[in-house]
FIRO-271644 format. One record per residue (C-alpha): residue number from 1; x negated, z, y. Coordinates in nm, 3 decimals, always signed. Layout:
BEGIN
n=NUM&x=X&z=Z&y=Y;
...
***
This chain:
BEGIN
n=1&x=+16.318&z=-9.462&y=-2.973;
n=2&x=+16.116&z=-9.403&y=-2.661;
n=3&x=+15.998&z=-9.069&y=-2.799;
n=4&x=+15.858&z=-9.246&y=-3.105;
n=5&x=+15.680&z=-9.514&y=-2.890;
n=6&x=+15.543&z=-9.244&y=-2.662;
n=7&x=+15.426&z=-9.037&y=-2.949;
n=8&x=+15.243&z=-9.335&y=-3.114;
n=9&x=+15.079&z=-9.426&y=-2.781;
n=10&x=+14.955&z=-9.065&y=-2.740;
n=11&x=+14.817&z=-9.060&y=-3.093;
n=12&x=+14.636&z=-9.395&y=-3.046;
n=13&x=+14.485&z=-9.271&y=-2.719;
n=14&x=+14.348&z=-8.955&y=-2.884;
n=15&x=+14.229&z=-9.147&y=-3.193;
n=16&x=+14.456&z=-8.951&y=-3.428;
n=17&x=+14.583&z=-9.260&y=-3.610;
n=18&x=+14.392&z=-9.455&y=-3.880;
n=19&x=+14.257&z=-9.801&y=-3.807;
n=20&x=+14.509&z=-9.982&y=-4.016;
n=21&x=+14.812&z=-9.836&y=-3.836;
n=22&x=+14.900&z=-10.175&y=-3.692;
n=23&x=+14.947&z=-10.318&y=-4.044;
n=24&x=+15.176&z=-10.026&y=-4.131;
n=25&x=+15.384&z=-10.075&y=-3.822;
n=26&x=+15.413&z=-10.442&y=-3.898;
n=27&x=+15.517&z=-10.368&y=-4.257;
n=28&x=+15.790&z=-10.126&y=-4.149;
n=29&x=+15.902&z=-10.369&y=-3.878;
n=30&x=+15.927&z=-10.651&y=-4.137;
n=31&x=+16.133&z=-10.430&y=-4.369;
n=32&x=+16.362&z=-10.335&y=-4.078;
n=33&x=+16.401&z=-10.700&y=-3.980;
n=34&x=+16.491&z=-10.796&y=-4.340;
n=35&x=+16.746&z=-10.514&y=-4.362;
n=36&x=+16.898&z=-10.607&y=-4.029;
n=37&x=+16.924&z=-10.974&y=-4.140;
n=38&x=+17.100&z=-10.868&y=-4.466;
n=39&x=+17.339&z=-10.639&y=-4.271;
n=40&x=+17.421&z=-10.910&y=-4.010;
n=41&x=+17.483&z=-11.167&y=-4.287;
n=42&x=+17.712&z=-10.936&y=-4.476;
n=43&x=+17.907&z=-10.847&y=-4.155;
n=44&x=+17.951&z=-11.215&y=-4.072;
n=45&x=+18.067&z=-11.291&y=-4.426;
n=46&x=+18.326&z=-11.013&y=-4.403;
n=47&x=+18.436&z=-11.148&y=-4.066;
n=48&x=+18.471&z=-11.500&y=-4.206;
n=49&x=+18.671&z=-11.373&y=-4.506;
n=50&x=+18.902&z=-11.176&y=-4.278;
n=51&x=+18.955&z=-11.484&y=-4.056;
n=52&x=+19.036&z=-11.701&y=-4.359;
n=53&x=+19.292&z=-11.438&y=-4.474;
n=54&x=+19.447&z=-11.430&y=-4.125;
n=55&x=+19.483&z=-11.808&y=-4.125;
n=56&x=+19.642&z=-11.799&y=-4.471;
n=57&x=+19.877&z=-11.521&y=-4.362;
n=58&x=+19.985&z=-11.711&y=-4.050;
n=59&x=+20.051&z=-12.022&y=-4.257;
n=60&x=+20.274&z=-11.826&y=-4.498;
n=61&x=+20.434&z=-11.649&y=-4.196;
n=62&x=+20.531&z=-11.986&y=-4.044;
n=63&x=+20.671&z=-12.103&y=-4.379;
n=64&x=+20.868&z=-11.783&y=-4.411;
n=65&x=+21.016&z=-11.812&y=-4.065;
n=66&x=+21.126&z=-12.170&y=-4.120;
n=67&x=+21.274&z=-12.079&y=-4.458;
n=68&x=+21.466&z=-11.787&y=-4.299;
n=69&x=+21.595&z=-12.025&y=-4.031;
n=70&x=+21.705&z=-12.274&y=-4.294;
n=71&x=+21.881&z=-11.999&y=-4.480;
n=72&x=+22.102&z=-11.943&y=-4.170;
n=73&x=+22.211&z=-12.305&y=-4.189;
n=74&x=+22.273&z=-12.262&y=-4.564;
n=75&x=+22.502&z=-11.966&y=-4.491;
n=76&x=+22.679&z=-12.149&y=-4.211;
n=77&x=+22.760&z=-12.444&y=-4.436;
n=78&x=+22.874&z=-12.216&y=-4.721;
n=79&x=+23.100&z=-12.039&y=-4.467;
n=80&x=+23.244&z=-12.366&y=-4.337;
n=81&x=+23.312&z=-12.494&y=-4.687;
n=82&x=+23.472&z=-12.168&y=-4.789;
n=83&x=+23.689&z=-12.143&y=-4.474;
n=84&x=+23.803&z=-12.507&y=-4.449;
n=85&x=+23.644&z=-12.761&y=-4.677;
n=86&x=+23.843&z=-13.043&y=-4.512;
n=87&x=+23.697&z=-12.979&y=-4.166;
n=88&x=+23.390&z=-13.203&y=-4.174;
n=89&x=+23.300&z=-13.149&y=-3.804;
n=90&x=+23.141&z=-12.807&y=-3.849;
n=91&x=+22.991&z=-12.892&y=-4.182;
n=92&x=+22.825&z=-13.195&y=-4.023;
n=93&x=+22.690&z=-12.986&y=-3.737;
n=94&x=+22.523&z=-12.729&y=-3.967;
n=95&x=+22.428&z=-13.003&y=-4.216;
n=96&x=+22.210&z=-13.167&y=-3.941;
n=97&x=+22.044&z=-12.831&y=-3.878;
n=98&x=+21.984&z=-12.780&y=-4.249;
n=99&x=+21.826&z=-13.125&y=-4.287;
n=100&x=+21.604&z=-13.068&y=-3.987;
n=101&x=+21.502&z=-12.720&y=-4.119;
n=102&x=+21.443&z=-12.873&y=-4.469;
n=103&x=+21.216&z=-13.142&y=-4.320;
n=104&x=+21.020&z=-12.867&y=-4.149;
n=105&x=+21.000&z=-12.662&y=-4.472;
n=106&x=+20.872&z=-12.972&y=-4.654;
n=107&x=+20.573&z=-12.984&y=-4.417;
n=108&x=+20.429&z=-12.681&y=-4.596;
n=109&x=+20.243&z=-12.735&y=-4.924;
n=110&x=+20.273&z=-12.513&y=-5.232;
n=111&x=+19.897&z=-12.525&y=-5.314;
n=112&x=+19.815&z=-12.409&y=-4.956;
n=113&x=+19.981&z=-12.066&y=-5.001;
n=114&x=+19.722&z=-11.798&y=-5.076;
n=115&x=+19.978&z=-11.574&y=-5.254;
n=116&x=+20.132&z=-11.738&y=-5.564;
n=117&x=+20.426&z=-11.496&y=-5.565;
n=118&x=+20.515&z=-11.610&y=-5.217;
n=119&x=+20.462&z=-11.975&y=-5.318;
n=120&x=+20.698&z=-11.942&y=-5.619;
n=121&x=+20.975&z=-11.788&y=-5.408;
n=122&x=+20.923&z=-12.050&y=-5.138;
n=123&x=+20.947&z=-12.338&y=-5.384;
n=124&x=+21.262&z=-12.181&y=-5.534;
n=125&x=+21.416&z=-12.156&y=-5.185;
n=126&x=+21.322&z=-12.521&y=-5.114;
n=127&x=+21.485&z=-12.639&y=-5.437;
n=128&x=+21.805&z=-12.453&y=-5.358;
n=129&x=+21.816&z=-12.609&y=-5.011;
n=130&x=+21.770&z=-12.951&y=-5.172;
n=131&x=+22.060&z=-12.886&y=-5.408;
n=132&x=+22.285&z=-12.781&y=-5.124;
n=133&x=+22.188&z=-13.095&y=-4.921;
n=134&x=+22.296&z=-13.309&y=-5.223;
n=135&x=+22.618&z=-13.120&y=-5.260;
n=136&x=+22.704&z=-13.157&y=-4.889;
n=137&x=+22.628&z=-13.527&y=-4.894;
n=138&x=+22.867&z=-13.567&y=-5.185;
n=139&x=+23.132&z=-13.359&y=-5.004;
n=140&x=+23.098&z=-13.559&y=-4.683;
n=141&x=+23.123&z=-13.880&y=-4.887;
n=142&x=+23.457&z=-13.763&y=-5.017;
n=143&x=+23.351&z=-13.646&y=-5.360;
n=144&x=+23.498&z=-13.301&y=-5.421;
n=145&x=+23.260&z=-13.013&y=-5.413;
n=146&x=+23.308&z=-12.650&y=-5.486;
n=147&x=+23.277&z=-12.411&y=-5.201;
n=148&x=+23.189&z=-12.137&y=-5.455;
n=149&x=+22.877&z=-12.328&y=-5.553;
n=150&x=+22.759&z=-12.341&y=-5.189;
n=151&x=+22.826&z=-11.968&y=-5.157;
n=152&x=+22.618&z=-11.905&y=-5.473;
n=153&x=+22.338&z=-12.122&y=-5.338;
n=154&x=+22.340&z=-11.929&y=-5.014;
n=155&x=+22.311&z=-11.602&y=-5.206;
n=156&x=+22.018&z=-11.734&y=-5.413;
n=157&x=+21.854&z=-11.864&y=-5.092;
n=158&x=+21.890&z=-11.519&y=-4.940;
n=159&x=+21.721&z=-11.357&y=-5.237;
n=160&x=+21.441&z=-11.607&y=-5.225;
n=161&x=+21.387&z=-11.529&y=-4.854;
n=162&x=+21.384&z=-11.155&y=-4.927;
n=163&x=+21.133&z=-11.211&y=-5.211;
n=164&x=+20.913&z=-11.422&y=-4.980;
n=165&x=+20.929&z=-11.142&y=-4.719;
n=166&x=+20.823&z=-10.882&y=-4.979;
n=167&x=+20.532&z=-11.099&y=-5.096;
n=168&x=+20.425&z=-11.168&y=-4.737;
n=169&x=+20.436&z=-10.797&y=-4.656;
n=170&x=+20.213&z=-10.725&y=-4.957;
n=171&x=+19.969&z=-11.003&y=-4.858;
n=172&x=+19.955&z=-10.875&y=-4.499;
n=173&x=+19.787&z=-10.554&y=-4.621;
n=174&x=+19.482&z=-10.765&y=-4.728;
n=175&x=+19.461&z=-10.906&y=-4.374;
n=176&x=+19.472&z=-10.574&y=-4.191;
n=177&x=+19.663&z=-10.255&y=-4.132;
n=178&x=+20.011&z=-10.304&y=-3.990;
n=179&x=+19.991&z=-10.684&y=-3.952;
n=180&x=+20.353&z=-10.724&y=-4.076;
n=181&x=+20.467&z=-10.444&y=-3.840;
n=182&x=+20.297&z=-10.623&y=-3.549;
n=183&x=+20.511&z=-10.929&y=-3.616;
n=184&x=+20.829&z=-10.732&y=-3.678;
n=185&x=+20.840&z=-10.433&y=-3.436;
***
């Protein structure tokens, strides 16, 4: 850069440049400024897009974690019902955890998920949890329930969580390299 400035100054001093050189320098400077503005705008747009994708990913990641937590309560209830359906103490304990986890899962909204595959698996998991909550309420009210049904719901919930994980891993590649690996070392 300094070499160019020094060369131009030398040429001007010795009269080797035409009289309209200032106009040419201004023209090239204007073109350079326009190109720089386009480049900066493009770069900011890419940065904004990446930031939006990161926010969407983290939203889905939180929903996934809460669903996985709820799935543990689903398994615990299924295990309690299978082991001793008459023992309501343990069922009530895990049922409270399931209802709390379900309330947290309900704070997420289907339309807010950027990946529809993830959203579909999430809504399926949420429905299964709702079914299990209804079944446990009937069981605790004294209406006979089938432990096998709870076990099947637990298996379906597990599959939904695995499907959410796969969708989240796929989406993480749009956010950046190794984003999923950074959350799961």
